[in-house]
C-alpha positions in Angstrom: -5.2 6.7 -27.6 -2.1 5.7 -29.6 -1.8 3.2 -32.5 -0.4 0.2 -30.3 -2.8 0.8 -27.3 -5.2 -1.9 -28.5 -2.5 -4.4 -28.9 -0.5 -4.2 -25.8 -1.2 -5.2 -22.6 -2.7 -2.8 -19.9 -0.5 -2.1 -17.3 -2.2 -2.1 -13.9 -2.8 1.0 -12.0 -1.8 1.0 -8.4 -2.4 2.9 -5.5 -0.2 2.2 -2.6 -1.3 3.5 0.5 1.1 3.2 3.8 0.1 3.1 7.4 2.9 5.0 8.8 2.7 4.4 12.7 2.0 0.8 11.8 4.6 0.1 9.5 7.8 2.7 9.6 9.6 1.8 12.9 13.0 1.1 13.3 12.9 -2.4 14.4 11.1 -3.3 10.9 14.0 -2.0 8.6 11.5 -1.2 5.8 12.8 0.7 3.0 10.1 2.3 0.9 12.1 1.9 -2.2 12.2 -1.6 -2.0 8.4 -1.7 -1.5 7.9 0.4 -4.5 10.3 -2.1 -6.3 8.3 -5.0 -5.0 4.9 -3.8 -6.0 6.2 -2.7 -9.5 6.1 -6.1 -10.6 2.5 -5.7 -10.3 1.9 -2.7 -12.7 2.7 0.8 -12.5 2.3 3.1 -9.1 -0.2 5.7 -9.6 -0.7 7.0 -6.0 1.8 6.4 -3.2 0.8 8.0 -0.1 2.1 7.7 3.5 -0.3 8.7 6.3 1.4 10.0 9.6 0.4 11.2 12.7 0.6 14.9 13.9 3.9 13.8 16.1 5.8 12.7 12.9 9.1 14.5 12.9 9.8 17.2 9.9 12.9 14.7 9.2 10.6 11.8 8.7 8.3 13.7 6.5 11.2 14.8 4.4 12.2 11.0 4.1 8.9 9.7 3.1 8.8 12.8 0.3 12.2 11.8 -0.9 11.2 8.5 -1.3 8.4 9.4 -3.7 5.3 9.3 -1.3 2.8 12.1 -0.6 2.3 12.7 3.1 -0.9 13.1 4.7 -0.7 14.3 8.4 -3.8 13.3 10.6 -4.7 15.0 13.9 -6.8 11.8 14.6 -6.2 8.2 14.3 -4.4 7.6 10.8 -6.5 4.3 10.2 -9.6 6.4 9.8 -8.4 8.6 7.4 -6.4 6.2 5.4 -9.4 3.9 5.3 -11.7 6.6 4.1 -9.0 7.2 1.3 -8.5 3.7 0.2 -12.4 3.6 -0.3 -11.9 6.4 -2.6 -9.6 4.5 -4.9 -11.6 1.3 -4.5 -14.2 3.7 -6.3 -11.9 5.3 -8.7 -12.2 3.5 -12.2 -8.6 4.6 -12.8 -7.2 2.2 -10.2 -6.9 -1.4 -10.7 -5.1 -2.4 -7.8 -5.4 -1.4 -3.9 -2.3 -2.2 -2.1 -2.1 -1.2 1.7 1.3 -1.5 3.7 -0.3 -2.2 7.3 -0.1 -5.0 9.8 -3.6 -3.8 11.3 -6.6 -6.1 10.6 -9.0 -2.9 10.9 -8.2 -2.5 7.0 -10.0 -5.9 6.4 -13.3 -4.2 5.3 -11.5 -2.2 3.1 -10.0 -5.3 1.3 -13.3 -7.0 1.4 -15.0 -4.0 -0.5 -12.3 -3.8 -3.0 -12.5 -7.2 -3.8 -16.2 -6.9 -4.2 -15.8 -4.1 -6.5 -13.4 -5.9 -9.0 -10.3 -4.6 -7.5 -7.2 -6.5 -6.7 -6.0 -6.3 -3.5 -2.5 -6.1 -1.9 -1.0 -6.4 1.3 2.5 -5.4 2.2 3.9 -6.2 5.4 6.7 -7.4 7.7 6.5 -11.0 9.1 6.7 -9.4 12.4 3.0 -9.3 14.3 1.3 -9.4 11.0 -2.7 -10.1 11.0 -3.6 -13.5 9.9 -7.1 -11.9 8.6 -5.4 -9.3 6.4 -3.1 -12.3 4.9 -5.9 -14.5 4.1 -8.0 -11.6 2.7 -5.9 -10.0 0.3 -5.2 -11.2 -3.5 -1.4 -11.3 -3.1 0.8 -10.8 0.1 4.3 -9.2 -0.2 6.2 -9.9 3.1 9.3 -7.3 3.4 12.1 -9.1 4.9 14.7 -6.6 5.1 17.9 -6.2 3.1 16.3 -6.4 -0.1 14.3 -9.7 0.5 10.2 -10.0 0.1 8.3 -13.1 -0.3 5.3 -13.0 -2.8 2.3 -15.1 -1.4 -0.9 -15.4 -3.8 -4.3 -16.3 -2.2 
């Protein structure tokens, strides 16, 4: 612990988990560098993972790694693996904010549990087919609109 640690404000530590099949599509035109930039307004990104299925191309995997994301390849349902790992970060005292990039309402229970455990929650999504239930459950919603534009909504 440094001499100034007690007087400097603590930076929130963020885990961002990306539902690849549900979020990374050409029609959404999402740049994960922009997502990282928008999230950095809330703290320091400590964990950045993207979940892909076994059909992800080597080119896509390489692109995700180049954007600073650890890739997790699943042979089953991406949602199950991502939800289980999200719960690990909910219980991790070194993480303050759980950020999920998804449009899928299946992740609502993770958000509810995270908030019950005192974590702040952020949903990152596009404005295309985005679950209203997710939007209303997260503390903060970041809607990526493309071309470097994002809308931040506080609940």
